[in-house]
C-alpha positions as CSV (number, residue, x, y, z in Angstrom):
1,M,186.5,88.3,282.4
2,S,188.2,91.6,282.1
3,S,189.6,92.7,278.8
4,P,193.2,91.5,278.2
5,Y,194.3,94.8,276.7
6,T,194.2,98.3,277.9
7,E,193.5,100.4,274.8
8,E,192.7,100.0,271.1
9,M,194.6,100.7,268.0
10,S,193.6,103.2,265.3
11,A,191.6,101.0,263.0
12,P,190.5,97.4,262.7
13,L,192.8,95.0,261.0
14,P,191.7,93.9,257.5
15,A,190.6,90.4,256.8
16,D,193.7,90.0,254.7
17,S,196.7,92.0,255.9
18,T,198.4,91.7,252.6
19,E,196.1,94.3,251.2
20,N,198.2,96.9,253.0
21,F,201.1,96.2,250.6
22,G,199.4,96.3,247.3
23,P,199.3,99.1,244.7
24,G,198.2,102.4,246.3
25,S,199.0,101.2,249.9
26,I,201.0,103.2,252.3
27,G,204.0,100.8,252.0
28,S,203.8,100.9,248.2
29,R,203.6,104.7,248.2
30,R,206.7,104.9,250.5
31,L,208.6,102.6,248.1
32,R,207.7,104.9,245.2
33,T,208.6,108.1,247.1
34,G,212.3,107.8,246.7
35,I,212.3,107.5,242.9
36,T,209.7,110.4,242.6
37,V,211.8,112.7,244.7
38,T,214.8,111.8,242.6
39,W,212.9,112.8,239.5
40,W,212.0,116.2,240.8
41,Y,215.6,116.7,242.0
42,T,216.6,116.0,238.4
43,V,214.1,118.5,237.1
44,A,215.1,121.2,239.6
45,G,218.8,120.7,238.8
46,L,218.2,121.1,235.1
47,L,216.1,124.2,235.7
48,V,218.7,125.8,237.9
49,F,221.4,125.1,235.4
50,Q,219.3,126.6,232.6
51,L,218.6,129.7,234.6
52,M,222.3,130.1,235.3
53,V,223.1,130.0,231.6
54,V,220.3,132.5,230.9
55,S,221.7,134.8,233.5
56,L,225.1,134.6,231.8
57,W,223.4,135.5,228.5
58,I,221.8,138.6,230.2
59,G,225.2,139.6,231.5
60,A,226.6,139.2,228.0
61,Q,223.9,141.6,226.7
62,A,225.0,144.2,229.2
63,N,228.7,143.7,228.3
64,L,227.9,144.1,224.7
65,G,226.2,147.5,225.3
66,K,222.8,146.4,224.3
67,S,219.8,148.5,225.2
68,P,218.0,147.9,228.5
69,S,214.8,146.9,226.6
70,S,216.7,144.0,224.9
71,V,218.1,142.9,228.3
72,V,214.6,142.8,229.8
73,I,213.3,140.9,226.8
74,M,216.1,138.4,227.1
75,A,215.4,138.0,230.8
76,I,211.6,137.5,230.3
77,G,212.1,135.2,227.3
78,G,214.7,133.1,229.2
79,V,212.3,132.5,232.2
80,V,209.4,131.6,229.8
81,W,211.7,129.2,227.9
82,C,212.9,127.5,231.2
83,A,209.2,127.1,232.2
84,A,208.4,125.7,228.8
85,T,211.0,122.9,229.2
86,V,209.2,121.5,232.3
87,P,206.3,120.0,230.2
88,L,209.0,118.4,228.0
89,M,210.6,116.9,231.0
90,V,207.3,115.7,232.4
91,Q,206.4,114.2,229.0
92,Y,209.7,112.4,228.9
93,R,208.9,110.7,232.2
94,R,205.5,109.7,230.9
95,R,206.7,108.4,227.6
96,D,205.9,104.8,228.4
97,E,202.2,105.6,229.3
98,T,199.3,104.5,227.1
99,A,198.8,107.8,225.3
100,G,199.4,107.6,221.6
101,A,202.3,109.2,219.8
102,A,200.0,111.9,218.3
103,A,198.8,112.9,221.8
104,Q,202.3,113.1,223.1
105,W,203.5,115.3,220.2
106,R,200.5,117.6,220.7
107,A,201.5,118.0,224.4
108,M,205.1,118.9,223.3
109,L,204.2,121.2,220.4
110,L,203.7,124.4,222.3
111,P,206.9,124.1,224.4
112,L,208.9,123.4,221.2
113,I,207.3,126.5,219.5
114,I,208.3,128.6,222.5
115,S,211.9,127.2,222.4
116,V,212.2,128.1,218.7
117,A,210.8,131.6,219.3
118,F,213.2,132.2,222.1
119,A,216.1,130.9,220.2
120,L,215.5,133.3,217.3
121,T,214.8,136.2,219.7
122,A,217.9,135.5,221.9
123,G,220.1,135.1,218.8
124,L,219.0,138.3,217.2
125,L,219.1,140.4,220.4
126,S,222.6,139.2,221.5
127,G,224.1,138.8,218.1
128,L,225.7,135.5,219.3
129,W,225.2,132.3,217.4
130,V,225.6,130.0,220.4
131,V,222.9,131.9,222.4
132,G,220.5,131.4,219.5
133,A,221.4,127.7,219.1
134,V,221.4,126.5,222.8
135,P,217.6,126.8,223.5
136,L,216.7,124.8,220.5
137,V,219.4,122.1,221.1
138,Q,218.4,121.9,224.8
139,S,214.7,121.3,223.9
140,L,215.7,118.6,221.5
141,M,217.7,116.9,224.2
142,L,214.5,116.6,226.3
143,L,212.7,114.6,223.7
144,N,212.4,110.8,223.9
145,W,214.8,109.6,221.3
146,P,215.4,105.9,220.4
147,R,218.3,104.1,222.0
148,G,221.7,105.4,220.7
149,V,220.2,108.5,219.0
150,R,220.7,110.8,222.0
151,L,224.4,110.0,222.3
152,R,224.9,110.9,218.6
153,L,222.9,114.0,219.2
154,V,225.0,115.0,222.1
155,I,228.2,114.6,220.0
156,V,226.7,116.7,217.2
157,A,225.6,119.3,219.7
158,L,229.0,119.6,221.3
159,V,230.7,120.0,217.9
160,L,228.0,122.5,216.7
161,L,228.0,124.6,219.8
162,G,231.7,124.6,220.1
163,G,232.1,125.8,216.5
164,L,229.5,128.5,217.0
165,W,231.1,129.7,220.2
166,F,234.5,129.9,218.4
167,I,232.9,132.1,215.8
168,D,231.2,134.3,218.5
169,L,234.5,134.5,220.4
170,R,236.4,135.8,217.4
171,A,233.7,138.4,216.7
172,V,233.7,139.6,220.3
173,T,237.5,139.7,220.4
174,S,237.7,141.7,217.2
175,A,235.0,144.1,218.5
176,D,236.4,145.0,222.0
177,G,240.0,143.9,221.5
178,G,239.9,141.1,224.0
179,S,237.7,138.6,225.8
180,G,237.2,138.4,229.6
181,E,236.9,135.3,231.8
182,S,233.0,135.7,231.8
183,W,233.0,135.0,228.1
184,W,234.8,131.8,228.5
185,T,232.4,130.8,231.4
186,L,229.4,131.6,229.2
187,G,230.8,129.5,226.4
188,F,231.7,126.6,228.6
189,L,228.4,126.4,230.4
190,S,226.4,126.9,227.2
191,I,228.2,124.1,225.4
192,L,228.0,121.9,228.5
193,L,224.2,122.3,229.1
194,P,222.9,119.7,226.5
195,A,225.6,117.2,227.6
196,M,224.7,117.6,231.2
197,T,221.0,117.2,230.4
198,A,221.6,114.0,228.5
199,S,223.6,112.5,231.3
200,S,220.9,113.5,233.9
201,L,218.2,111.8,231.8
202,W,220.4,108.8,231.3
203,W,220.8,108.5,235.1
204,W,217.1,108.8,235.5
205,D,216.5,106.0,233.0
206,V,218.9,103.8,234.9
207,L,217.1,104.5,238.1
208,A,213.7,103.9,236.6
209,T,214.9,100.6,235.1
210,L,216.2,99.4,238.4
211,D,212.9,100.4,240.1
212,R,210.9,98.4,237.4
213,A,213.2,95.5,237.9
214,R,212.6,95.6,241.7
215,A,208.9,95.7,241.2
216,A,209.0,92.8,238.6
217,E,211.1,90.7,241.0
218,S,208.6,91.3,243.8
219,R,205.7,90.3,241.5
220,L,207.6,87.3,240.3
221,G,208.3,86.1,243.8
222,A,204.7,86.5,244.8
223,T,203.6,84.6,241.7
224,Q,206.0,81.8,242.3
225,E,204.8,81.4,245.9
226,R,201.2,81.4,244.8
227,L,202.0,78.7,242.1
228,R,203.8,76.6,244.7
229,V,200.9,76.8,247.1
230,A,198.4,76.1,244.3
231,T,200.5,73.0,243.2
232,D,200.6,71.6,246.8
233,V,196.9,72.2,247.2
234,H,196.1,70.6,243.8
235,D,198.3,67.5,244.6
236,L,196.8,67.1,248.0
237,Q,193.1,67.7,247.2
238,G,193.4,66.0,243.8
239,H,194.6,62.7,245.3
240,H,192.0,62.6,248.1
241,L,189.1,63.6,245.8
242,Q,190.1,60.9,243.3
243,V,190.2,58.3,246.1
244,I,186.9,59.5,247.5
245,A,185.3,59.3,244.1
246,L,186.4,55.7,243.5
247,Q,185.2,54.7,247.0
248,L,181.8,56.3,246.4
249,E,181.5,54.7,243.0
250,L,182.4,51.3,244.4
251,S,179.9,51.6,247.3
252,E,177.2,52.5,244.7
253,R,177.9,49.3,242.8
254,L,178.0,47.2,245.9
255,L,174.9,48.7,247.5
256,A,172.4,46.2,245.7
257,R,174.2,42.9,246.3
258,D,176.4,43.6,249.3
259,P,175.1,46.4,251.6
260,E,177.7,45.7,254.3
261,A,180.6,46.1,251.8
262,A,179.0,49.3,250.5
263,L,178.7,50.6,254.0
264,Q,182.4,49.8,254.5
265,Q,183.3,51.9,251.4
266,L,181.3,54.8,252.7
267,R,183.1,54.6,256.0
268,L,186.4,54.7,254.0
269,A,185.2,57.6,252.0
270,R,184.4,59.5,255.2
271,S,187.8,58.7,256.5
272,S,189.4,60.0,253.3
273,V,187.4,63.3,253.7
274,A,188.8,63.6,257.3
275,E,192.3,62.9,255.9
276,A,191.9,65.6,253.3
277,Q,190.8,68.1,255.9
278,Q,193.7,67.3,258.1
279,G,196.1,67.4,255.2
280,T,194.8,70.9,254.3
281,R,195.2,72.1,257.9
282,D,198.8,70.7,258.0
283,L,199.5,72.4,254.7
284,A,198.2,75.7,256.0
285,M,200.2,75.3,259.2
286,R,203.4,74.5,257.2
287,F,203.1,77.8,255.4
288,R,202.2,79.7,258.6
289,G,204.7,78.0,260.8
290,V,207.6,80.4,260.3
291,P,210.1,80.5,263.2
292,L,209.7,83.7,265.3
293,R,213.3,84.9,264.5
294,D,212.4,84.7,260.8
295,E,209.1,86.5,261.6
296,I,211.0,89.4,263.2
297,D,213.5,89.5,260.3
298,N,210.6,89.6,257.8
299,A,209.0,92.4,259.7
300,V,212.2,94.4,259.8
301,D,212.8,93.9,256.1
302,L,209.3,94.9,255.3
303,L,209.4,98.1,257.4
304,R,212.9,99.0,256.0
305,A,211.6,98.5,252.4
306,A,208.8,101.0,253.3
307,G,211.4,103.6,254.2
308,T,211.3,103.1,258.0
309,S,214.5,103.1,260.1
310,V,214.2,99.9,262.2
311,N,216.2,98.1,264.8
312,A,215.4,94.8,266.6
313,T,216.4,93.1,269.8
314,V,215.8,89.3,269.6
315,S,216.7,86.7,272.2
316,A,218.9,83.8,271.1
317,E,216.1,81.4,272.2
318,A,213.4,83.2,270.3
319,N,212.4,80.1,268.4
320,L,211.3,78.5,271.7
321,A,208.7,81.1,272.2
322,P,205.0,80.2,271.4
323,A,205.0,80.8,267.7
324,A,201.3,80.0,267.3
325,T,200.5,83.0,269.4
326,L,203.3,85.5,268.7
327,G,203.7,84.8,265.0
328,P,200.3,86.3,263.9
329,I,200.7,89.1,266.5
330,I,204.1,90.1,264.9
331,R,202.5,90.3,261.5
332,E,199.5,92.2,262.7
333,T,201.4,94.8,264.6
334,T,203.8,95.3,261.6
335,T,200.8,95.9,259.5
336,N,199.5,98.6,261.9
337,V,202.9,100.3,261.9
338,L,202.6,100.5,258.1
339,R,199.0,101.7,258.2
340,H,199.3,104.3,261.1
341,G,202.9,105.0,261.8
342,A,204.8,108.1,260.6
343,G,207.2,105.8,258.8
344,K,210.4,107.2,260.2
345,R,211.5,104.8,263.0
346,A,210.4,101.6,264.7
347,H,211.8,99.2,267.3
348,L,211.0,95.5,267.8
349,S,211.9,93.4,270.8
350,L,211.4,89.7,271.7
351,Q,212.9,88.7,275.1
352,R,212.4,86.1,277.7
353,E,211.6,87.4,281.2
354,A,211.5,84.7,283.8
355,E,208.5,82.4,283.0
356,Q,207.1,84.6,280.2
357,W,208.0,86.0,276.8
358,R,207.8,89.8,276.2
359,Y,207.2,91.1,272.7
360,E,207.3,94.9,272.2
361,I,207.0,97.0,269.1
362,T,207.4,100.8,269.2
363,N,206.9,103.3,266.4
364,D,206.4,107.0,265.8
365,R,202.9,108.2,265.2
366,A,201.6,109.9,262.1
367,A,200.5,113.5,262.6
368,E,197.0,112.9,261.1
369,T,196.3,110.0,263.6
370,A,198.0,111.4,266.7
371,G,194.9,113.0,268.1
372,N,192.2,110.8,266.6
373,V,190.1,108.3,268.5
374,E,191.5,104.9,267.6
375,G,189.5,101.8,266.6
376,S,189.4,98.1,267.4
377,G,192.7,96.9,265.8
378,L,193.8,95.3,269.1
379,Q,190.8,93.0,269.4
380,G,192.3,90.2,267.4
381,I,195.6,90.5,269.3
382,G,193.7,90.6,272.6
383,R,191.8,87.4,271.7
384,R,195.0,85.5,270.8
385,V,196.8,86.7,273.9
386,A,193.8,85.8,276.1
387,E,193.7,82.3,274.8
388,A,197.4,82.0,275.8
389,N,196.7,83.4,279.3
390,G,198.8,86.5,278.5
391,S,198.2,90.2,278.6
392,V,198.6,93.2,276.2
393,Q,199.7,96.7,277.3
394,V,199.4,99.8,275.1
395,H,201.4,102.9,275.7
396,R,200.3,106.0,273.7
397,G,202.4,109.1,273.7
398,K,202.1,112.3,271.7
399,H,204.6,111.2,269.1
400,E,205.1,107.5,270.0
401,F,202.9,104.4,270.1
402,S,204.0,101.0,271.6
403,I,202.4,97.6,272.2
404,V,203.8,95.2,274.8
405,V,202.6,91.5,274.7
406,L,203.3,89.2,277.6
407,V,202.6,85.4,277.2
408,P,203.6,82.5,279.4
409,A,206.7,80.5,278.3
410,L,206.1,77.0,277.1
411,N,207.4,74.2,279.3
412,S,210.3,72.1,278.1
413,K,208.1,69.3,276.7
414,E,206.0,71.8,274.7
415,E,209.1,73.6,273.5
416,Q,210.5,70.3,272.1
């Protein structure tokens, strides 16, 4: 008999498809991408703001008539200080890791020394108190303080920097007889920098907490489902095993004085074994027997959770389609989209065409797999479809991959 499919997918399906959604999987990495990108956006935003403030300080040096060498030193020191704050930000994000407090402080010691050195240098070169105080205050803002301490630190910083700027402003006014708009901008941004840093870190903490809550909820749901399955299996098997044990014990007692009765108990024990086997199969089918509309919805939710833009077209009579054949196929093809797709878009369709059902899934292809020879991932799908007297078609484009499954529709008696 000819093969029921035309081409093969890029890799064989695993024995357990759920392995594709565990830690380190493509789906898991996509779920973590958003929060990681947000973190680096936060770091980049803080660095840009710091460099902007440093550029204002350099301009203030020139306006105060400082020597070119002092301006160059201020510029170089400012860039080095901004670079030194990056390890502090990274250490802030890693504050919950297993490294001890001593190791964390050792990692932060050099950046703090650089901040103190630049604060002294900037203050002496510019003659401005606020310029000397901001680098040290900013570095303190990036440390991991206990709950509530950072808020009090922000309030103290605002008052301190505001007072120092007022002193600087009076000194500058008395020296040149006035103060331009740039001096007010310098003061405002210098005072605002620690407060903006604290608010950015607070927002990151909120986002990280929500991400941990999402992960905990997912683990809890999986644990509850496993517990429910384990309870059902225990109740089913425990009952039958207890009955079988009693029947075998009774047959052993009757074997010497009433062989016929003992044989009857053995027959009953064998019947109990058959009932246990059938009950286990029924239990497995109960968990697997999800309506096809729900299978499609689950596939869409899973792909969207992995960051893929998904749309689906499902017939109103989808639950009348052969679920035993199409259900596993929907799960397997969804797994392959997560494994080998580019993760940007996908489309699922389940429609009735005359006397057959048509299931189609289309997705964009990842660049690293677009030109590779693909493996035997369709073999399981092909076997299932062949058993249902259907066919599988694979369409492979340069940037798109689609699978079309055609299976005969059940008759009205089978549908009921």
